[in-house]
N, C-alpha and C positions, 0 to 999 in steps of 0.2 A: 528404332529400337535395337534389336540384336540381329546381326547378320546371319546367325546360325538358325534362326527360326524359319522353317520352310512352310510354304503353302501346303495345306492338306486337302483342299477342296478340289473336286472334279478330276479325280484320278481313277484309273482302272488298274488294279482293284482299289476299292475305296480305302480310306485311312483306317488303320486298325486301332483298337482301344489302346494298345501299347504305344503307338505313335502319338496318339492324342495325350496320353498320360505323360509321355516324355516331353511334349511341347508345354504342357501345363507345369511340369516340374521346372523346366527351364525358365518359364515366365515367373514362377514364384521365386526361384533363385535370384533372378534379375531384380525383382521388386524388393526382396528382403536384403539383398546385398551379401548373401552368404550361400555357399554351396552345400553346407551341412549345418543344420540348426543345432543349437545347444540342447541338452536333454530337457531343459525347462520349456523350450519352444517346439519340440518335436511334434506334439499333438496339434498345435496350431498350424504348423508347416504342413503336416499330412492332410489336415482338414482343408486347407487352402488348395492344395494340389488336387484333391478329389473333387472339390467343388468346381474348380476351374475346368477340370477334365470333363465333368458332367455338362457344364455350360457349353464347352467347345463341341462336345458330341451333339448336343441339341442344336447348336448353330449349324454344324456341318450337315446334319440330317434335314434341316429346314431350308437350306439354300437351294436355289434353282438356277439353272443356266440352260441356254439354248446351244451351247458349245458342246461338241463331243468330248468324252472323257480323254484326258491326256494319258499317254503311256509313261509309266514310271521310269522304265529303262531309257527311253528316249530323252526325257527331261534330265535324268542323271548324267547321261552321256554329254548333253549340251553343257551342263554345269562343269563337268570335268574338263571339257575343251576350253571353256572360258577361264577356268582356274589355271590350266596349263599355259594359256596365252598370257595371263596376268602375272604369273610367277616364273615364267621362263627366263 
């Protein structure tokens, strides 16, 4: 799918509603093929984003794991290091 979509499960602190909304927005943009809907499609676009965000929140809340939560800063540092090596 899209390289920019980041995993949101099993982090300490947990994913915020804003992060989930942003992921849903990115998903809807990808599906619709547009970053900004026309005035005519704004309501459908917003409904899709809110529906997907609600489903994503439900999914994240229901998932279980035996692994300890990952540290956000540590994961971000690893991603920056991989990016630096890739684009250096």
